[in-house]
Structure formats: C-alpha cells, structure tokens
C-alpha positions in Angstrom: 0.0 0.0 0.0 1.1 3.6 -0.7 0.9 6.4 1.8 1.8 10.1 1.3 3.5 11.6 4.3 1.6 14.6 5.7 -1.6 14.0 3.8 -4.8 12.8 5.4 -6.8 11.9 2.3 -9.5 9.3 3.1 -8.8 7.6 -0.2 -5.3 6.7 0.9 -3.6 4.3 1.4 -4.3 2.3 -1.7 -3.1 -1.1 -2.8 -1.2 -1.4 -6.0 0.5 -4.3 -7.9 4.2 -4.5 -8.4 4.5 -4.5 -12.2 8.2 -5.4 -12.4 11.4 -5.7 -10.4 14.5 -4.0 -11.9 18.0 -5.1 -11.1 20.7 -2.7 -9.8 24.2 -2.4 -11.3 25.2 -5.7 -9.7 22.2 -7.6 -11.0 20.4 -7.7 -7.7 16.8 -6.6 -7.2 17.1 -2.9 -6.8 13.8 -1.1 -7.8 10.2 -1.9 -8.3 8.0 -0.6 -11.1 4.3 0.2 -10.8 1.9 1.1 -13.6 -0.9 3.5 -12.9 -3.8 5.2 -14.6 -5.0 8.5 -13.3 -8.6 7.9 -12.1 -8.9 9.8 -8.8 -7.1 11.7 -6.1 -4.7 9.0 -5.1 -3.4 8.4 -8.7 -3.3 12.2 -9.3 -0.9 12.5 -6.3 1.2 9.7 -7.6 1.4 11.1 -11.2 2.4 14.5 -9.8 5.5 13.1 -8.0 9.0 14.0 -9.2 12.3 12.2 -9.0 13.5 12.3 -5.4 10.0 12.7 -3.8 9.2 10.3 -0.9 6.2 8.1 -0.2 5.7 5.4 2.3 5.2 1.8 1.1 3.8 -1.1 3.1 4.3 -4.4 1.4 4.4 -6.8 -0.2 1.0 -7.8 1.1 -0.8 -11.1 0.8 0.1 -14.0 -1.4 1.5 -13.8 -5.0 0.7 -15.8 -8.1 2.1 -19.3 -8.0 4.1 -20.7 -10.9 4.1 -24.5 -10.8 5.9 -26.5 -13.5 3.9 -26.8 -16.6 2.0 -30.1 -17.1 2.9 -32.4 -20.0 1.5 -31.2 -23.4 -0.1 -28.1 -21.8 2.6 -25.6 -21.4 0.8 -22.4 -22.5 0.0 -20.0 -19.7 -2.7 -17.5 -20.5 -2.6 -14.1 -18.8 -6.0 -12.4 -19.1 -5.7 -8.6 -18.5 -8.5 -6.1 -18.4 -7.3 -2.6 -18.8 -4.9 -1.5 -16.1 -5.1 -5.0 -14.8 -2.1 -5.6 -17.1 0.1 -4.0 -14.5 0.7 -7.2 -12.6 1.8 -9.3 -15.6 5.3 -8.1 -16.8 7.1 -9.7 -13.8 4.9 -12.8 -13.9 5.7 -13.3 -17.6 9.4 -13.5 -16.8 8.8 -16.0 -14.0 6.6 -18.1 -16.3 9.3 -18.3 -19.0 11.9 -19.3 -16.3 9.6 -22.2 -15.2 9.2 -23.5 -18.8 5.8 -22.0 -19.6 4.9 -20.3 -22.9 3.1 -17.1 -21.7 0.4 -15.5 -23.8 -1.1 -12.1 -22.9 -4.8 -11.7 -23.6 -5.3 -8.0 -23.4 -8.6 -6.3 -23.4 -9.4 -2.6 -23.2 -11.9 0.0 -24.3 -9.7 1.3 -27.1 -6.2 1.2 -28.5 -5.1 4.2 -26.3 -5.9 2.1 -23.2 -3.6 -0.8 -24.1 -0.8 0.6 -22.0 2.5 -1.3 -21.8 1.8 -4.0 -24.4 5.1 -3.2 -26.1 7.0 -4.5 -23.0 5.5 -7.9 -23.5 6.3 -8.0 -27.2 9.8 -7.0 -26.3 10.1 -10.1 -24.1 8.8 -12.4 -26.9 5.4 -12.9 -25.3 2.6 -13.6 -27.7 0.0 -10.8 -27.4 -3.6 -11.1 -28.4 -5.8 -7.9 -28.2 -9.4 -7.1 -28.0 -10.9 -3.6 -27.9 -14.5 -2.7 -27.3 -14.4 -0.1 -30.0 -12.5 -2.3 -32.5 -9.6 0.2 -32.8 -7.1 -2.6 -32.5 -7.3 -6.4 -32.4 -10.7 -8.0 -32.4 -13.8 -6.0 -31.5 -15.0 -7.4 -28.2 -13.8 -8.3 -24.7 -10.8 -10.1 -23.3 -13.2 -12.9 -22.4 -13.8 -13.4 -26.1 -10.1 -14.0 -26.5 -10.1 -16.3 -23.5 -13.1 -18.4 -24.7 -11.3 -19.0 -28.1 -8.1 -19.9 -26.3 -9.9 -22.4 -24.1 -11.6 -24.2 -27.0 -11.4 -28.0 -27.1 -7.9 -29.2 -27.8 -6.4 -26.1 -26.1 -2.8 -26.5 -24.8 -3.5 -24.0 -22.0 -2.4 -25.4 -18.7 -3.0 -22.4 -16.5 -4.8 -19.1 -16.6 -3.9 -15.9 -14.7 -6.4 -13.0 -14.6 -6.4 -9.5 -13.3 -9.0 -6.8 -14.0 -12.4 -5.4 -12.9 -14.7 -7.6 -10.9 -17.2 -8.3 -13.7 -14.4 -9.4 -15.9 -13.0 -11.8 -13.2 -16.5 -13.2 -12.7 -16.8 -13.9 -16.4 -13.3 -15.4 -16.5 -14.2 -17.7 -13.6 -17.2 -19.0 -15.5 -15.2 -19.8 -18.6 -12.2 -21.5 -16.9 -14.3 -23.5 -14.5 -16.4 -24.8 -17.4 -13.3 -25.7 -19.3 -11.7 -27.3 -16.3 -8.5 -25.2 -16.5 -7.0 -24.0 -13.3 -7.1 -20.2 -12.9 -5.5 -17.8 -10.4 -7.4 -14.5 -10.0 -5.8 -11.3 -8.7 -8.6 -9.6 -6.7 -8.8 -5.9 -6.0 -10.2 -4.3 -2.9 -9.9 -1.1 -0.9 -7.8 -1.9 2.2 -8.1 0.0 5.4 -5.1 -1.6 7.2 -3.4 -4.2 5.1 -2.9 -6.5 8.1 -6.2 -8.4 8.1 -7.5 -6.5 11.2 -10.2 -4.2 9.8 -12.0 -6.8 7.7 -12.7 -4.2 5.1 -11.5 -6.3 2.1 -13.2 -9.7 2.7 -14.5 -11.8 -0.2 -16.8 -14.8 0.0 -15.2 -18.2 -0.9 -16.3 -21.8 -1.2 -15.3 -24.1 1.7 -16.4 -27.7 1.4 -20.2 -27.8 1.2 -20.5 -24.3 2.7 -18.7 -20.9 2.5 -16.4 -18.6 4.4 -14.9 -15.2 4.1 -11.2 -14.5 3.4 -9.2 -11.2 3.5 -7.8 -10.0 0.2 -4.8 -8.4 2.0 -3.7 -11.6 3.8 -5.3 -14.8 2.3 -5.5 -13.0 -1.1 -5.2 -11.2 -3.4 -4.6 -14.3 -5.4 -7.4 -16.9 -5.2 -8.3 -19.8 -7.4 -11.3 -19.3 -9.6 -12.9 -22.4 -8.2 -12.9 -20.8 -4.7 -14.6 -17.4 -5.3 -18.3 -17.0 -4.8 -19.6 -14.1 -6.8 -23.0 -13.7 -5.2 
C-alpha cells in the first residue's frame, strides 16, 4: 500500500500491484516498477510526484501468483488482463518463462489508447492477443472473447492468470471453470489496514459444502477461480 506523508486523504492508502522488479548495477533486485492510470485523487498524487520525492510503502501484502511446473503437453499460460489489470503481468511473464511455460497475454481494453504497456511484452517475446471494445485494435470485443477462443477443445492451456475489474473476473471464472482449466485470480479491494484486522476487504469463498470469508490483504489477493463465490 502507498501512503503520502503529511496527507490525510481518506482515499489513501491504496493497494497497487508490483509490475516489475528492476536489477541494480550488480544484477540484484534494486527497484520496483508500478503502472498506474489517473482515475482519482490518489493516482493524481502519484502522477504528480517528481524524482526524489518520498512516499511510504507497506508491502508486499498477501500471497503472490504461484508458478508451478507446466503439465505435459499443456505448457501455455494465459494471462488475461482487463485494462490497467495488465500492470501485474510483466514480472509474472518473466517467471513463467523461467519455469518453462509459454506465456500468452490476452489484453482487453476500451480502445487502443488504453492498451498501456503492451510493447513491454512484445519485447520479451510474449505472444500478445488484443481485444478492444471499439474495434480500434485487435478483435472487436472483450478479453473474455479471446479467452473463450483460447480455451476451445484441444487447447494447450495449462494455467490461466487473470487481473481486471470484478465483472471481468467473474466472467473469466465461469469460462475457466467450465473448461476445467486452473485459474488464479488477482482480486482488487480497498484496504483499510493491510494487516487483516479491519476486515474491510473480505470476499466470499467456497469451503467444502459451505462458504467462508477471506481477506484480500492476507489470504489473497490471489485466489483460485474455483474458490470465489460471486453472489
């Protein structure tokens, strides 16, 4: 989570994804990169920062994506990104390649101007498939249209990762669960504390024959699509 010293804005702190980890001059992890879209007061403050300005960072919080070895004959990992949800995938793509997966980015947005950062994936040799709602680039439609096609019978997809708005994640869950392909969802929620105390970020999940609630900041933000109850 990010905090701005000296500011008492009720919209802050806000959780954000680490987009990438950059090495220092000795090849060690030195800096983290975030990707943001200006949509409100918090992102306005971030965008207005200059080199040398200070902010407080609490993290990393919760549990990250898991990268298991790819199963035999199903080594394609699909990364479904809705808009700014793409922010979490550059670092994941690197880890997938290290583990032997073939990552494919399924990137959906309202229009071409909203497809921020796609060139970073193309530069890594990641296959990029695009859908825009206005048809300005790629197919006209949603990222779930790309996912449905990628999960067609005979697909070599062994894992799906998804990050984006809640309605998109709900639609992704329906598709992957019907196809029987494991899927890890990156959930978003406003967080009051980040330590699991305030219970402001709980989501409903399946547990045996019943249900329970888990905290996005501690048990999440990564949950399996088979777990989440979207009621």
